[in-house]
C-alpha positions as a printed Julia matrix, in Angstrom:
69×3 Matrix{Float64}:
   0.0    0.0    0.0
   1.41   3.41  -0.92
   1.58   6.3    1.52
  -1.31   8.09  -0.17
  -3.46   4.94  -0.2
  -2.67   4.36   3.48
  -3.63   7.9    4.48
  -6.82   7.75   2.39
  -7.75   4.34   3.85
  -7.4    5.78   7.34
  -9.72   8.67   6.44
  -6.99  11.3    6.78
  -7.46  12.74   3.28
 -10.73  14.34   2.28
  -9.56  16.42  -0.69
  -6.34  17.44  -2.41
  -5.13  20.36  -4.48
  -3.43  18.16  -7.08
  -5.05  15.07  -8.58
  -1.64  13.42  -9.03
  -0.43  13.9   -5.45
  -0.33  10.14  -4.83
   2.11   9.64  -7.69
   4.21  12.63  -6.6
   4.49  11.26  -3.06
   5.97   8.07  -4.48
   8.46   9.75  -6.83
   9.59  12.89  -5.0
  11.0   13.63  -1.57
   9.03  16.03   0.6
   9.51  17.77   3.91
   6.4   17.73   6.12
   5.93  19.48   9.43
   3.57  19.68  12.37
   3.62  22.53  14.84
   3.04  22.37  18.57
   2.51  25.09  21.18
   5.38  25.0   23.72
   3.47  27.2   26.18
   0.81  24.53  26.75
   1.03  22.55  29.98
   1.23  19.25  28.09
   0.51  17.54  24.82
  -3.01  16.16  24.55
  -4.84  13.63  22.37
  -5.22  16.24  19.64
  -1.44  16.19  19.26
  -1.41  12.46  18.62
  -2.83  12.57  15.07
  -0.13  14.93  13.69
   2.58  12.92  15.45
   1.3    9.65  13.98
   1.11  11.36  10.58
   4.76  12.36  10.9
   5.63   8.74  11.69
   3.8    7.59   8.53
   5.7   10.11   6.41
   9.0    9.13   8.06
   8.35   5.47   7.29
   7.77   6.49   3.64
  11.28   8.05   3.47
  10.08  11.63   3.8
  11.73  14.11   6.13
   9.38  15.04   9.01
   9.91  18.13  11.19
   8.41  18.89  14.58
   8.08  22.62  15.15
   7.73  24.17  18.58
   6.6   27.71  18.74
C-alpha cells in the first residue's frame, strides 16, 4: 500500500489540491511538518494525530519536522 493509499484508507485525506499527489508522493522527496505550542502545559490527544502522521511520512522516506513555537 502506498503512503497516499494508506492515508486515504485511514480517512486522513478528504480532498487534495493536485489530482496526481499520490504519484508525486511516491516519486519525490518532501519535507512535512507539524507545529506544537510549547506554552501549553502538556501535549493532549489532539497532538497524537499529527505525530502519527509524521511517523507515517518518516516510514515512507520523507523528512518530518516537529516545530515548537
